[in-house]
C-alpha positions as CSV (number, residue, x, y, z in Angstrom):
1,M,149.7,110.2,116.9
2,D,153.4,109.9,116.2
3,E,154.0,110.4,112.5
4,K,156.4,107.4,112.4
5,S,153.5,105.1,113.5
6,R,150.8,106.7,111.4
7,S,149.7,104.5,108.5
8,L,148.7,106.4,105.3
9,A,146.7,105.8,102.2
10,I,148.1,107.7,99.2
11,L,145.3,108.2,96.7
12,V,146.3,109.9,93.5
13,D,143.9,111.3,90.8
14,G,145.9,110.2,87.7
15,D,143.8,112.5,85.5
16,N,144.8,115.5,87.6
17,I,148.4,114.9,88.5
18,S,151.5,114.5,86.3
19,H,153.4,111.2,86.6
20,N,156.7,113.1,86.5
21,V,156.3,114.2,90.2
22,I,155.0,111.0,91.8
23,K,158.3,110.0,93.4
24,D,158.6,113.4,95.1
25,I,155.0,113.2,96.2
26,I,155.6,109.8,97.8
27,D,158.7,111.0,99.5
28,E,156.8,114.0,100.8
29,A,153.9,111.9,102.1
30,S,156.3,109.6,103.8
31,T,157.4,112.4,106.1
32,H,153.9,112.4,107.6
33,G,153.5,108.6,108.0
34,N,154.0,105.2,106.6
35,P,152.4,104.8,103.1
36,K,150.6,101.5,103.7
37,I,148.4,101.9,100.7
38,R,149.3,103.5,97.3
39,R,146.7,103.8,94.6
40,V,146.4,105.9,91.4
41,Y,143.0,106.2,89.6
42,G,142.3,106.6,85.9
43,D,141.1,105.1,82.7
44,W,144.1,102.9,81.8
45,T,142.7,102.1,78.4
46,K,143.5,105.7,77.3
47,S,146.8,106.4,75.7
48,N,147.4,109.6,77.7
49,L,148.0,107.5,80.8
50,T,150.7,105.3,79.2
51,E,153.6,107.0,80.9
52,W,151.6,107.0,84.2
53,K,151.5,103.2,84.0
54,E,155.3,103.0,83.9
55,A,155.6,105.5,86.8
56,A,153.0,103.6,88.8
57,N,154.8,100.3,88.3
58,R,158.2,101.8,89.1
59,N,156.9,103.3,92.4
60,A,154.8,100.2,93.5
61,I,151.5,102.0,93.1
62,L,148.3,100.0,92.4
63,Q,146.5,101.1,89.3
64,I,142.7,101.3,89.8
65,Q,140.7,101.2,86.5
66,Q,137.8,103.6,86.3
67,S,136.1,103.9,82.9
68,N,134.1,107.0,82.0
69,Y,130.6,105.8,81.6
70,T,129.5,109.0,79.9
71,S,131.4,111.0,77.2
72,G,132.9,114.1,78.7
73,K,132.5,113.0,82.3
74,N,135.4,112.1,84.6
75,S,134.6,109.2,86.9
76,T,138.0,109.1,88.6
77,D,137.0,111.3,91.5
78,G,134.0,109.2,92.3
79,A,136.1,106.0,92.4
80,L,138.7,107.6,94.6
81,I,136.1,108.9,97.0
82,I,134.3,105.5,97.3
83,D,137.6,103.8,98.0
84,A,138.6,106.3,100.7
85,M,135.3,106.0,102.5
86,R,135.6,102.2,102.4
87,M,139.0,102.4,103.9
88,L,137.7,104.9,106.5
89,Y,135.0,102.6,107.8
90,E,137.1,99.5,107.6
91,G,139.7,101.2,109.7
92,K,142.6,100.3,107.4
93,V,144.7,103.5,107.9
94,D,145.2,106.4,110.3
95,G,145.4,109.0,107.6
96,F,144.9,109.9,104.0
97,C,147.0,111.7,101.4
98,I,144.7,113.1,98.7
99,V,146.8,114.0,95.6
100,S,144.8,116.3,93.4
101,S,144.0,119.9,92.7
102,D,140.3,119.2,92.1
103,S,137.8,120.9,94.5
104,D,135.5,117.9,94.1
105,Y,137.6,116.3,96.9
106,T,136.8,119.0,99.4
107,R,133.8,117.2,100.9
108,L,135.8,114.0,101.2
109,A,138.7,115.8,103.1
110,I,136.1,117.4,105.5
111,E,134.5,114.0,106.2
112,L,137.8,112.3,106.8
113,R,138.9,115.0,109.3
114,E,135.5,114.9,111.1
115,Q,136.0,111.2,111.6
116,G,139.4,111.9,113.3
117,K,141.7,111.0,110.4
118,F,144.8,113.0,109.5
119,V,144.4,114.4,106.0
120,L,147.3,115.6,103.9
121,G,146.6,117.3,100.6
122,I,149.1,117.6,97.8
123,G,148.3,119.6,94.6
124,N,149.4,122.4,92.5
125,T,149.3,126.1,93.3
126,G,146.0,126.4,91.4
127,T,144.2,124.3,94.0
128,P,141.0,125.9,95.3
129,Q,141.3,127.3,98.8
130,S,138.3,125.2,99.9
131,L,140.3,122.0,99.4
132,V,143.5,123.5,101.0
133,N,141.6,124.5,104.1
134,A,139.7,121.2,104.3
135,C,143.0,119.3,105.0
136,N,145.1,119.2,108.1
137,R,148.2,119.9,106.0
138,F,148.5,120.9,102.4
139,T,151.7,121.0,100.3
140,Y,152.0,122.5,96.9
141,I,153.7,120.3,94.3
142,E,155.7,123.3,93.1
143,T,157.2,123.8,96.5
144,I,158.4,120.2,96.6
145,T,159.8,120.2,93.1
146,A,161.3,123.7,93.2
147,N,163.3,122.6,96.3
148,G,164.5,119.4,94.8
149,G,162.3,117.1,96.9
150,V,162.6,116.4,100.6
151,Q,165.7,118.0,102.1
152,P,167.5,117.3,105.4
153,V,168.0,120.5,107.5
154,G,169.1,124.1,107.1
155,R,168.8,126.6,104.3
156,L,167.8,125.6,100.8
157,P,170.3,126.4,98.1
158,S,169.3,128.8,95.3
159,V,165.6,128.4,95.9
160,K,163.1,130.1,93.6
161,T,159.9,129.9,95.6
162,V,156.6,129.4,93.9
163,S,153.1,130.0,95.3
164,A,149.6,130.9,94.2
165,Q,150.2,134.4,95.3
166,G,153.5,134.8,93.6
167,S,157.0,135.3,95.3
168,K,157.0,134.9,99.0
169,H,158.5,137.7,101.2
170,S,159.7,137.6,104.8
171,H,157.1,140.1,105.9
172,E,154.4,137.6,105.0
173,W,155.6,134.9,107.3
174,V,156.9,137.2,110.1
175,G,153.3,138.4,110.6
176,M,151.9,134.9,110.7
177,V,154.6,133.6,113.1
178,T,154.1,136.7,115.4
179,K,150.4,136.1,115.5
180,A,150.8,132.4,116.4
181,I,153.3,133.2,119.2
182,K,151.0,135.9,120.6
183,E,148.0,133.6,120.6
184,L,150.0,130.9,122.4
185,S,151.7,133.2,124.9
186,G,148.7,135.2,125.8
187,D,150.3,138.3,124.3
188,D,152.7,138.6,127.2
189,D,156.0,137.8,125.4
190,T,156.6,134.5,127.3
191,W,158.5,131.5,125.8
192,V,156.4,129.0,123.9
193,L,157.4,125.7,122.4
194,L,158.5,125.9,118.7
195,A,156.5,122.7,118.0
196,N,153.3,124.4,119.3
197,V,154.0,127.4,117.1
198,G,154.2,125.1,114.1
199,N,150.9,123.4,115.0
200,R,149.2,126.8,115.4
201,L,150.5,128.0,112.1
202,R,149.1,125.0,110.3
203,A,145.8,125.5,112.1
204,I,145.7,129.0,110.7
205,N,146.9,128.0,107.3
206,P,147.2,124.3,106.3
207,A,149.5,125.2,103.4
208,F,152.0,127.1,105.5
209,D,155.4,125.8,104.5
210,P,158.9,127.2,105.4
211,R,160.2,125.9,102.1
212,E,158.2,128.5,100.2
213,Y,160.5,131.1,101.9
214,G,163.7,129.2,101.2
215,Y,164.1,127.3,104.5
216,V,163.7,123.6,105.2
217,N,162.0,123.9,108.6
218,L,160.4,126.4,111.0
219,H,163.5,126.5,113.2
220,S,165.8,127.7,110.4
221,L,163.1,130.1,109.1
222,I,162.6,131.8,112.5
223,E,166.4,131.7,113.1
224,S,166.9,133.9,110.0
225,H,165.2,136.8,111.8
226,P,167.1,137.3,115.1
227,D,165.8,140.9,115.1
228,K,162.2,139.6,115.5
229,F,162.5,136.3,117.5
230,L,164.6,134.7,120.2
231,L,165.2,130.9,120.1
232,E,166.8,128.7,122.7
233,G,166.9,125.0,123.6
234,H,164.1,123.5,125.8
235,E,165.0,120.9,128.4
236,I,162.9,118.3,130.2
237,A,164.6,116.4,133.1
238,G,168.0,117.6,131.9
239,E,167.5,116.4,128.3
240,L,167.3,118.7,125.3
241,S,163.9,117.9,123.7
242,G,163.3,120.7,121.4
243,H,163.3,124.5,121.1
244,K,161.2,127.4,122.5
245,V,160.7,130.8,120.9
246,R,159.5,134.2,122.0
247,L,159.1,137.6,120.4
248,K,162.1,139.9,120.8
249,T,161.3,143.0,122.7
250,S,163.3,146.2,123.0
251,E,164.6,145.0,126.4
252,A,165.6,141.6,125.1
């Protein structure tokens, strides 16, 4: 489905995510679809969510009250999961954006994907790998905020990248991109569409993100290593419709 026509439900665990980053999160989610539904879950009678109320109102997010019925127990995840499943079976949206770093949402993400829905996860770098891998795409909050939110095109200025594994180095992504190209080309060094490489990378690792390496998109990332990859425009019926890429051989 075209991302412009995809309707999304943004569901935020207010007990797990800071109100300070919600605007960046909404902007990020909006690059994957139209945020038709925006909800944040928490016990709004508690003083620790006071600032969240202001942020929710400012960003037109519906606040869903969920009291903790037992001391020491968090009921927010249960309320979010029930709402998501209701939306799924009522067919209200085409995809879901689960904003949390809590592994309790892993089963939900798996179920939504199995039912053919697009699942975007957004959480911090401490998010368990189980939740990351359960999503179609996963974006780390630190990546969004370190890069100053959603950027247009090109190289990011003065980026200090952040990840669960520490600083990112070019050899890490070069290996992943090389693997993806070889899998698509049949290991014979033929040209493949850049868009297909991106899809393959995200299938290998839902959290793959060029911004963690200091680049806004896959094109600018690959373009930074002309010693490894060749890029050129791809035409269909005389119209430039994208780019294709291949591994650079000693003869190229």
